[in-house]
C-alpha positions as MATLAB code, in Angstrom:
seq = 'XXXXXXXXXXXXXXXXXXXXXXXXXXXXXXXXXXXXXXXXXXXXXXXXXXXXXXXXXXXXXXXXXXXXXXXXXXXXXXXXXXXXXXXXXXXXXXXXXXXXXXXXXXXXXXXXXXXXXXXXXXXXXXXXXXXXXXXXXXXXXXXXXXXXXXXXXXXXXXXXXXXXXXXXXXXXXXXXXXXXXXXXXXXXXXXXXXXXXXXXXXXXXXXXXXXXXXXXXXXXXXXXXXXXXXXXXXXXXXXXXXXXXXXXXXXXXXXXXXXXXXXXXXXXXXXXXXXXXXXXXXXXXXXXXXXXXXXXXXXXXXXXXXXXXXXXXXXXXXXXX';
ca = [
       0.017   -0.139   -0.183;
       1.490    3.306   -0.878;
       1.694    5.459    2.150;
      -0.413    8.745    2.113;
       2.512   11.114    2.809;
       6.073   11.235    4.375;
       4.592   12.779    7.731;
       4.196   10.855   10.777;
       0.323   10.572   11.458;
      -0.506   12.910   14.425;
      -3.851   11.375   15.458;
      -5.863    8.049   15.775;
      -8.168    9.459   12.989;
      -5.031   10.267   10.575;
      -3.279    6.948   11.299;
      -6.904    5.126   10.575;
      -7.407    6.951    7.233;
      -3.744    5.925    6.497;
      -4.413    2.325    6.910;
      -7.633    2.043    5.480;
      -6.325    3.617    2.156;
      -7.243    1.179   -0.380;
      -4.268   -0.409   -2.266;
      -3.648   -0.006   -5.965;
      -3.891   -3.791   -6.654;
      -5.062   -6.644   -4.674;
      -6.694  -10.166   -4.893;
      -7.769  -11.620   -8.212;
     -11.314  -10.981   -9.208;
     -13.341  -13.423  -11.226;
     -13.652  -12.731  -14.780;
     -17.414  -11.648  -15.740;
     -19.136  -14.085  -18.131;
     -18.850  -12.763  -21.908;
     -22.613  -12.045  -22.126;
     -22.743  -10.291  -18.662;
     -23.638   -6.294  -19.509;
     -24.857   -3.736  -17.004;
     -26.703   -1.087  -18.602;
     -27.040    2.403  -17.019;
     -30.078    3.641  -16.492;
     -31.023    7.197  -18.270;
     -29.402    9.241  -15.320;
     -28.527   12.754  -16.004;
     -28.816   14.579  -13.107;
     -29.388   14.239   -9.141;
     -27.154   11.010   -8.913;
     -24.990   10.186   -5.982;
     -21.384   10.840   -7.450;
     -18.779    8.308   -6.187;
     -14.906    8.358   -6.409;
     -12.586    5.288   -5.653;
     -10.513    6.509   -2.687;
      -7.191    5.051   -4.493;
      -7.185    7.487   -7.333;
      -8.255   10.450   -5.065;
      -4.990    9.564   -2.792;
      -2.374    9.003   -5.565;
      -1.641   11.058   -8.530;
      -2.843    8.764  -11.346;
      -4.209   11.635  -13.606;
      -2.248   14.382  -15.399;
      -3.229   18.001  -14.682;
      -2.230   19.191  -18.291;
      -4.852   20.261  -20.816;
      -2.412   19.067  -23.375;
      -1.991   15.210  -24.368;
       1.342   14.154  -22.517;
       3.249   11.026  -23.254;
       5.765   11.393  -20.596;
       6.186    8.762  -17.843;
       5.525   10.326  -14.563;
       6.847    8.512  -11.266;
       5.537    8.983   -7.657;
       7.417    7.383   -4.799;
       6.606    7.415   -1.034;
       8.976    5.369    1.170;
       9.370    1.717   -0.675;
       6.284    1.795   -2.506;
       6.502    3.362   -6.163;
       3.846    4.060   -8.843;
       4.655    4.864  -12.407;
       1.952    6.073  -14.981;
       2.820    4.772  -18.506;
       0.994    6.464  -21.207;
       0.458    5.273  -24.776;
       1.137    7.372  -27.965;
      -2.556    8.701  -27.293;
      -1.417   10.343  -24.154;
      -1.906   10.121  -20.402;
      -5.565   10.348  -19.267;
      -6.354   14.010  -17.682;
      -8.320   14.630  -14.551;
     -11.268   15.572  -16.556;
     -11.046   12.071  -18.457;
     -11.469   10.770  -14.999;
     -15.059   11.958  -15.126;
     -15.951    8.705  -17.066;
     -14.529    6.457  -14.517;
     -16.095    8.370  -11.696;
     -19.458    7.864  -13.650;
     -19.289    4.441  -14.175;
     -18.116    3.816  -10.699;
     -21.175    5.921   -9.354;
     -23.723    3.942  -11.348;
     -22.480    0.413  -10.262;
     -22.526    1.596   -6.525;
     -26.171    2.788   -7.030;
     -27.066   -0.122   -8.594;
     -25.354   -2.389   -5.963;
     -27.205   -0.561   -3.271;
     -30.614   -1.583   -4.999;
     -29.744   -5.139   -5.116;
     -29.481   -4.988   -9.115;
     -27.149   -6.963  -11.293;
     -23.847   -5.386  -12.378;
     -20.859   -6.303  -14.324;
     -17.526   -4.614  -15.574;
     -18.874   -4.283  -19.010;
     -21.015   -1.254  -19.112;
     -22.976    0.174  -21.634;
     -24.111    3.911  -21.654;
     -25.624    6.513  -23.576;
     -22.991    9.118  -24.124;
     -25.660   11.906  -24.051;
     -26.497   10.994  -20.610;
     -22.708   11.029  -19.543;
     -22.297   14.416  -20.913;
     -25.011   16.116  -19.299;
     -24.516   14.180  -16.003;
     -21.105   15.614  -15.820;
     -21.763   18.823  -16.861;
     -20.313   18.903  -20.136;
     -21.284   20.313  -23.615;
     -23.427   18.498  -25.757;
     -22.216   19.632  -29.105;
     -20.870   17.556  -31.557;
     -17.119   17.620  -30.930;
     -17.932   16.307  -27.243;
     -18.879   13.246  -28.737;
     -15.410   12.797  -30.385;
     -13.838   13.783  -27.144;
     -15.393   10.992  -25.248;
     -13.651    8.454  -27.670;
     -10.350   10.098  -27.214;
     -10.946    9.844  -23.762;
     -11.623    6.051  -23.941;
      -8.015    5.661  -26.090;
      -6.017    7.517  -23.167;
      -7.659    5.454  -20.213;
      -7.387    2.225  -22.336;
      -3.802    2.822  -23.516;
      -2.164    4.015  -20.197;
      -0.517    1.597  -17.795;
      -0.632    2.060  -14.253;
       2.634    0.096  -12.690;
       3.174   -0.418   -9.065;
       5.128   -2.569   -6.669;
       3.318   -4.819   -4.855;
       4.502   -6.758   -1.514;
       3.403  -10.374   -1.008;
       4.688  -11.717    2.281;
       8.523  -10.951    1.774;
       8.128  -11.006   -1.909;
       8.251   -7.635   -3.807;
       6.754   -7.766   -7.507;
       5.787   -5.043   -9.756;
       2.110   -5.337  -11.274;
       1.009   -3.599  -14.195;
      -2.807   -2.644  -15.014;
      -4.950   -0.462  -17.001;
      -8.067    1.780  -16.046;
     -10.160    0.305  -18.524;
      -9.751   -3.098  -20.330;
     -11.401   -1.930  -23.607;
     -14.003    0.010  -25.265;
     -16.335   -0.439  -28.226;
     -18.369    2.092  -29.850;
     -21.922    0.676  -30.524;
     -23.531    3.692  -32.094;
     -21.315    6.334  -33.722;
     -22.213    9.778  -34.857;
     -22.878   10.639  -38.627;
     -19.012   11.470  -39.423;
     -18.114    8.181  -37.492;
     -15.705    9.839  -35.264;
     -17.974   10.307  -32.085;
     -19.793    7.939  -30.113;
     -23.608    8.043  -29.164;
     -23.651    4.768  -27.454;
     -20.397    3.245  -25.721;
     -19.502   -0.104  -24.066;
     -16.708   -0.029  -21.372;
     -14.924   -2.849  -19.605;
     -13.672   -1.382  -16.418;
     -10.455   -2.837  -14.889;
     -10.575   -5.213  -11.953;
      -9.207   -2.835   -9.640;
     -12.096   -0.099  -10.378;
     -14.641   -2.510  -10.556;
     -13.577   -4.092   -7.325;
     -13.580   -0.819   -5.551;
     -17.136    0.151   -6.627;
     -18.190   -3.583   -5.220;
     -16.396   -3.089   -2.182;
     -17.586    0.495   -1.357;
     -13.919    1.699   -1.248;
     -15.358    5.205   -2.436;
     -16.040    8.322   -0.989;
     -19.178   10.809   -2.328;
     -18.213   13.737   -4.189;
     -20.370   16.729   -4.299;
     -21.913   17.405   -7.852;
     -20.168   20.867   -8.009;
     -16.836   19.136   -8.694;
     -17.957   18.884  -12.343;
     -18.251   22.542  -12.319;
     -14.517   23.184  -11.430;
     -12.748   23.911  -14.701;
      -9.056   23.975  -13.559;
      -7.157   20.895  -13.333;
      -5.613   21.784  -10.003;
      -8.800   22.772   -8.364;
     -10.303   19.494   -9.326;
      -7.347   17.458   -7.650;
      -7.101   19.808   -4.731;
     -10.929   19.067   -4.003;
     -10.247   15.300   -4.461;
      -7.207   15.549   -2.054;
      -9.583   17.956    0.582;
     -12.027   15.039    0.417;
     -10.119   12.405    0.922;
      -7.913   13.785    3.904;
     -10.117   16.612    5.193;
     -13.340   14.710    4.919;
     -15.791   16.040    7.765;
     -12.766   17.198    9.855;
     -12.709   20.642   10.619;
      -9.278   21.445    8.786;
      -6.418   19.424    7.170;
      -3.193   21.032    6.755;
      -0.379   19.798    4.265;
       2.819   21.205    3.331;
       2.906   22.722   -0.250;
       5.959   20.517   -1.021;
       4.347   17.472   -0.304;
       1.033   18.724   -1.698;
       2.820   19.356   -5.027;
       3.804   15.436   -5.191;
       0.504   14.449   -4.043;
      -1.062   16.513   -6.812;
       0.786   15.258   -9.615;
       1.837   18.731  -10.616;
       4.775   19.131  -13.012;
       5.298   22.710  -12.739;
       7.965   24.338  -11.147;
       7.657   25.126   -7.446;
       7.510   28.838   -7.742;
       4.690   28.333  -10.351;
       2.988   25.705   -8.038;
       2.805   28.045   -5.389;
       1.304   31.005   -7.359;
      -1.516   28.674   -9.002;
      -2.209   27.705   -5.364;
      -2.429   31.269   -4.195;
      -4.892   32.008   -7.073;
      -6.952   29.126   -6.171;
      -7.126   29.730   -2.324;
      -7.998   33.524   -3.286;
     -10.868   32.387   -5.964;
     -12.089   30.057   -3.182;
     -14.223   28.038   -5.199;
     -13.964   24.409   -3.842;
     -17.284   23.117   -2.698;
     -17.703   22.230    0.811;
     -14.467   23.624    1.579;
     -12.488   26.836    2.666;
      -8.855   27.163    1.512;
      -6.157   29.302    3.371;
      -2.232   29.495    2.973;
      -0.269   29.312    5.779;
       3.190   31.297    5.181;
       4.156   31.773    8.949;
       5.992   28.357    8.311;
       8.727   26.972    6.147;
       7.616   25.455    3.795;
       4.136   27.129    3.519;
       1.071   24.742    4.463;
      -2.381   24.699    2.300;
      -4.773   24.569    4.996;
      -8.243   23.003    4.051;
     -11.265   23.955    6.333;
     -14.806   22.653    6.415;
     -17.314   25.312    5.174;
     -19.522   24.218    8.225;
     -19.069   27.519   10.192;
     -20.429   25.797   13.482;
     -18.311   22.722   13.443;
     -15.212   24.865   12.553;
     -15.497   27.309   15.056;
     -16.339   24.881   17.940;
     -13.250   22.665   17.198;
     -10.842   25.769   16.689;
     -12.501   26.917   19.989;
     -11.551   23.718   21.586;
      -8.140   23.321   20.493;
      -7.375   26.903   21.008;
      -7.120   27.536   17.336;
      -9.380   30.095   17.172;
      -6.645   33.105   16.277;
      -5.091   30.686   13.810;
      -8.300   29.751   12.042;
      -9.482   33.805   12.105;
      -6.771   34.631   10.089;
      -7.577   32.571    7.079;
     -11.180   33.798    7.207;
     -10.415   37.315    7.979;
      -8.412   37.352    4.309;
     -11.868   35.955    3.021;
     -13.780   38.714    4.430;
     -11.725   41.509    2.859;
];
């Protein structure tokens, strides 16, 4: 299991979160029968948005809007992660919307005791509307490009079995098929996707967290990544802190440290993340990003109990001026 950060857990809650983090790979899952097919219902709004914990924890997705074929590596302790793209480029955090949509539908169907499968049929218009995307003609072509990147990229990580360490690679989706194409033949109207065993297992075993649907309205890649990390590490807690240097590695940003910090400052000022407020604590070196719950009562009560009222107030006052 990849460690969540280099910092030593300071509380029982932090330790439990670290221990409960879903691994990037695990026991084998039986293959579905060839005729198994999960048909996603006509869902375009008011659906419970679910994201798998491991991809929220680890920087699997590119924050670049341009196709990147560079191999990226992420290491914490003895554990290593490599993202190896194909010629189509690495999947971006916006491509991840398709996986979130599929995982969410599987989780919801499982809750209703419906039969599910790794092979999933979707109406692309419903996906576009459900994730707050344009339904213009080019959007149907972009979904096919999205599948190419998700299918072509290999996630490689070391796995420890007793005293033996092995390296295992897997894709995010195993295959895809355009069942109904647009008139020009370049886009998809109906699509079938086979999820990786890893993602399918995450959905079946509820190794997922609920996202605010406004996540899909975040237009900047780093904003989306910060929300994921906030939801994973802060959750319903009053606040969570992380050094900007560690944050850059966890976010998967390939910018220079200076440019990354500038972008963090801009996001803190804009304060667009749903459910959370952001602050930048520059009284320490390196500076820390502070993620605070938007629940005023919970935040004030916790700050008062821990003698942190003035510390929290400095961030809130900046928001009011």
